N, C-alpha and C positions, 0 to 999 in steps of 0.2 A: 550657748549651744557649744558655738565655734571654740569659746576659750576653753571650756571642758576638755573637748577633743585634743586641742592646743597641748594643754597641760598634762593629759595621760601619755599623748604622744611623745612630750618630753620627759615624764617619767621613764617612761620604755625606753627612750634613747640613752637614757644614764643608767639604766639597768643591765643596759646592753654592751655598753660600753664599759662596764665594770667587771664582764664575765672574761677570763681568761682560760688557756688551755687545761689549767687543774681542773675549773670546776666542769667542763665540759666532761672529761675523763672521769669524774667523781659521780657525774649523773649516768654515766656510761656503765658505772660498776669497774672502770678500769683504773690504772694508775700509770703516772710515766716510770718508763725502764731506767733504773739507775744503772750507771757504769760501774764495771767491775773495780776500775780503778779509783774510783770513789769509796767503795768500801772497803778495797784494800788498806787506801792511805789513811781512813779512820781508825782500822784496826791496828794497824801499824802505830797510829800516833797514842791511840789509849794503851798499849804496850808500852810503849816510851814513859809515857806519863807515869804509868806502875813501877816500871823500872827505878824511876827518877824518884818518887814515894818510897819505894822499899830500900833503897841505898840511903836514904834520909833518915829513914827511920833507924837502919840499923848501924849508921852512925852516930846518931842520937843514943842508942842505949847498947854502944859496945863497951865490954867490960875492959877493954885493954886499949892502947896507943896505937897507932898504926904500924909505928916501928916495931913497938913489942911483939905484936901479931905477925907481922912479917918476918922477922928473926924465927918466932916457934914455927910459923909455918914452912918456912926455908929447910929447919932443924929436921921438921917431919917428912918432908920429902926428900932429903937427904939419906933418912933412914929406910924410909920405904925404899927407895932407888938399891941400895946395898943390898937388903933383902930380895929384892926382886933380880937383882944383878946374881946372885948365887944361885938361884931357882935357874935363872936364865943359863947360867955356866952348868949345871946338872943336867939341864936340857940339852944343851950344845953337846957336851959330852955322849951323851945317850945317844944322839943320833950319827955318831961318827963310826957306827959298827961296821965291819965289813958286810957288803952284801955279796953272797956268792948265787 
């Protein structure tokens, strides 16, 4: 009888030692509040991983070499700047009307 009580007491002691804060909160229907920094850093990490994967896929399936693409992109930018320069000049000329 004393041995049974002792065994049951030891079992109960082991069970109580295994209980942690999360177990108590779960039993109460609560959960630990997470820090905003933890969720923010996790989100940034997932975003960075997505950027790396996207860049890798883009490089793997690129139809042109990097130098060729940069040259073409530079030429397009120069043409667009020239077009916008003409529009900006027309707008600047219109804004110089005398105010009465």
